[in-house]
C-alpha positions in Angstrom: -53.3 25.4 -37.5 -54.4 28.6 -35.6 -52.9 31.3 -35.2 -52.8 35.2 -34.5 -51.2 36.4 -37.6 -52.5 38.8 -39.8 -54.8 37.2 -42.9 -52.5 39.4 -45.4 -50.1 36.9 -46.7 -47.8 37.4 -49.5 -49.2 36.4 -52.9 -46.9 33.4 -53.3 -47.1 32.6 -49.3 -51.4 31.9 -50.8 -50.4 30.0 -53.6 -48.0 27.8 -51.9 -51.2 27.5 -49.5 -53.2 26.7 -52.5 -50.9 23.7 -54.1 -50.3 22.4 -50.3 -54.4 21.9 -50.0 -54.3 20.3 -53.7 -51.2 18.3 -52.9 -53.2 16.5 -49.1 -56.5 16.2 -51.1 -54.5 14.0 -53.5 -54.9 15.8 -56.4 -51.4 14.7 -57.7 -49.9 10.9 -56.0 -46.8 10.6 -54.6 -43.7 10.7 -56.7 -46.3 12.6 -59.9 -44.6 15.5 -61.4 -46.8 18.7 -61.3 -47.5 20.6 -64.2 -44.4 23.0 -65.4 -44.3 26.3 -63.6 -45.7 27.9 -66.6 -48.5 25.9 -66.8 -49.5 26.8 -62.9 -48.9 30.3 -63.6 -51.2 30.3 -66.1 -54.0 28.1 -64.4 -53.7 30.4 -61.2 -53.1 33.7 -63.5 -50.1 34.8 -61.0 -46.9 35.5 -63.0 -44.1 32.5 -63.6 -41.5 33.4 -60.2 -44.4 33.3 -57.8 -44.9 30.1 -58.7 -41.3 29.7 -58.6 -41.6 31.0 -55.0 -43.8 29.0 -54.1 -43.1 25.7 -55.2 -39.4 26.0 -53.6 -41.1 26.7 -50.5 -43.0 23.4 -50.3 -39.7 21.6 -51.2 -38.2 23.4 -47.9 -41.1 21.9 -46.5 -40.8 19.2 -47.7 -43.8 18.8 -49.3 -42.3 18.5 -53.2 -38.9 17.4 -54.1 -37.0 18.5 -57.4 -35.1 16.3 -59.9 -32.6 18.1 -62.5 -34.3 18.0 -66.0 -36.9 16.1 -65.0 -39.3 18.5 -62.8 -41.0 18.7 -59.2 -42.3 15.8 -57.6 -44.6 15.0 -55.1 -43.2 13.8 -51.7 -44.8 10.5 -49.7 -46.0 11.7 -45.8 -44.3 10.3 -43.2 -46.4 7.0 -41.7 -47.7 7.2 -37.9 -45.2 4.4 -37.1 -42.5 6.0 -38.1 -39.0 4.7 -40.0 -38.6 1.9 -37.4 -40.1 -1.6 -38.3 -40.3 -5.1 -36.3 -38.0 -7.7 -37.2 -37.1 -10.6 -35.5 -34.1 -10.2 -33.4 -31.0 -10.9 -35.1 -32.7 -10.9 -38.5 -31.1 -8.3 -40.8 -32.9 -9.8 -44.6 -36.0 -10.2 -42.8 -39.0 -8.1 -45.1 -40.5 -5.7 -42.8 -43.6 -5.4 -42.2 -45.2 -2.0 -40.3 -47.9 -2.6 -37.6 -51.4 -1.7 -37.8 -52.8 0.4 -35.6 -56.0 0.7 -33.7 -57.4 3.5 -32.2 -58.1 3.8 -28.6 -58.5 6.8 -27.2 -58.8 10.9 -27.9 -59.1 13.4 -25.6 -57.0 16.3 -23.6 -54.5 16.1 -21.2 -51.6 19.0 -19.8 -48.4 19.3 -20.9 -45.4 18.3 -18.3 -42.6 20.1 -18.0 -40.5 17.6 -20.5 -43.9 17.7 -23.0 -44.1 21.8 -22.7 -40.1 22.5 -23.0 -40.0 20.3 -26.4 -43.0 21.3 -27.8 -42.4 24.9 -26.9 -45.6 25.6 -24.7 -46.1 27.0 -21.3 -46.3 23.8 -18.2 -49.4 22.0 -18.2 -50.7 23.8 -21.6 -53.5 21.7 -22.8 -52.7 19.1 -25.5 -55.0 16.3 -27.3 -53.9 13.1 -26.1 -54.0 10.0 -28.9 -53.9 6.3 -27.7 -52.6 3.9 -29.9 -52.2 0.0 -30.0 -50.2 -1.4 -32.8 -50.9 -5.3 -34.0 -48.7 -7.8 -35.7 -50.1 -10.0 -37.2 -52.8 -9.4 -34.7 -51.1 -9.4 -32.2 -50.2 -6.3 -30.0 -46.6 -5.1 -29.9 -46.6 -1.6 -29.0 -48.7 1.4 -27.5 -48.0 4.7 -28.5 -49.4 8.0 -26.5 -48.5 10.9 -29.3 -49.6 14.9 -27.6 -50.1 18.3 -29.9 -51.4 21.4 -28.6 -54.6 22.2 -28.0 -53.7 25.3 -28.6 -52.0 25.7 -32.2 -54.5 23.1 -33.7 -58.3 23.0 -34.0 -60.1 20.4 -32.5 -59.4 17.1 -32.4 -61.4 13.7 -31.2 -62.2 10.2 -32.8 -64.3 11.4 -35.3 -62.8 13.4 -36.5 -59.4 10.7 -36.4 -61.5 8.4 -37.9 -62.6 10.7 -41.3 -58.5 10.0 -41.7 -57.8 6.6 -41.4 -56.9 6.9 -37.1 -54.1 8.8 -38.5 -52.9 12.0 -37.3 -50.7 13.0 -39.7 -53.5 12.1 -42.3 -55.1 14.9 -40.3 -52.9 17.0 -39.6 -51.6 17.0 -43.7 -55.0 16.8 -44.9 -57.2 19.2 -42.8 -54.7 21.7 -41.6 -51.4 21.8 -44.5 -49.2 20.6 -42.0 -46.2 18.1 -43.1 -44.6 16.6 -40.4 -40.7 15.1 -40.4 -39.6 12.6 -37.5 -36.8 14.7 -34.8 -34.6 13.3 -32.1 -35.3 9.9 -30.3 -34.7 8.8 -27.2 -34.7 5.0 -26.6 -34.5 3.0 -23.0 -35.5 0.0 -20.9 -38.6 -0.4 -19.0 -41.2 -2.0 -17.2 -44.4 -1.7 -17.6 -47.3 -0.9 -15.4 -50.5 -2.5 -14.7 -52.8 -1.1 -17.6 -49.8 -1.1 -20.1 -49.7 -4.6 -19.3 -53.5 -5.5 -19.9 -53.5 -3.4 -23.4 -50.5 -5.9 -24.5 -52.1 -9.0 -23.2 -48.7 -9.6 -20.9 -48.8 -12.1 -19.7 -45.7 -12.5 -17.3 -42.9 -9.3 -16.9 -41.9 -8.0 -20.2 -39.4 -6.3 -20.5 -40.5 -3.1 -23.1 -38.7 -0.2 -25.4 -39.4 3.0 -24.4 -39.4 5.2 -27.9 -39.2 9.1 -26.8 -39.3 10.7 -30.1 -40.4 14.4 -31.0 -41.8 15.3 -34.7 -41.6 18.9 -36.3 -42.6 20.6 -39.1 -39.7 20.4 -42.1 -38.9 24.5 -40.9 -38.3 22.8 -37.3 -41.5 24.1 -35.6 -42.2 21.2 -32.6 -45.9 19.3 -33.3 -46.1 16.4 -31.5 -44.3 14.4 -28.5 -45.0 11.2 -28.3 -44.2 7.8 -26.5 -44.2 4.5 -27.8 -43.6 1.5 -25.2 -42.7 -1.7 -27.8 -42.7 -5.7 -26.6 -39.3 -6.7 -26.4 -38.9 -10.3 -26.0 -40.3 -12.1 -29.6 -39.2 -8.8 -31.7 -36.6 -6.2 -32.1 -37.3 -2.6 -33.2 -35.5 -2.2 -36.2 -34.3 1.1 -37.9 -32.7 1.3 -41.4 -29.8 3.5 -42.1 
């Protein structure tokens, strides 16, 4: 993430950044315990108090979680699909299957008034726009348009996304050390335009479920505005409690 702040950071923040980068690059697996505070302090040549403060910051940001008496562990990152699944309508015990994403395009756009307000930007601020098609058993089930600030983040393009498995969240986590958490979600029924119908392979007029969501860092900074159009004739969008 780009910033205009001075380069100086307190020592615990420097340790936090170093550990976040090591977690993002897979030095410790998801749910794996980190070394003890004492071991990290010795390896990093800082005080145990500095390490403890850095770890607490990483817990607050969602990188880590603690289990009393057991240690500090790596938290799983958020899937770009989110926490909902596509299921057969009326079936609550059906095994959930997450659709597979296909990157369609990555370019630039300008923030609408609603996007700018949600992301804390000025109106018409430059954004990166990432369009993805989601397939379930080979059939297109949803179309995403995701937007993040082009002023807050370094360049995002199709080549860079492919380096991270076409995942925006993986890119932000591994390149920029930014963890993503889902925020508010708005649902409503809508009808597809011609372009959406073609991309989703619709042969008849089919109502879609529009899912607009805001994602932010665990400390509350808005990061992403995303609109998903889900097919609703054959599948239901289910969120588990």
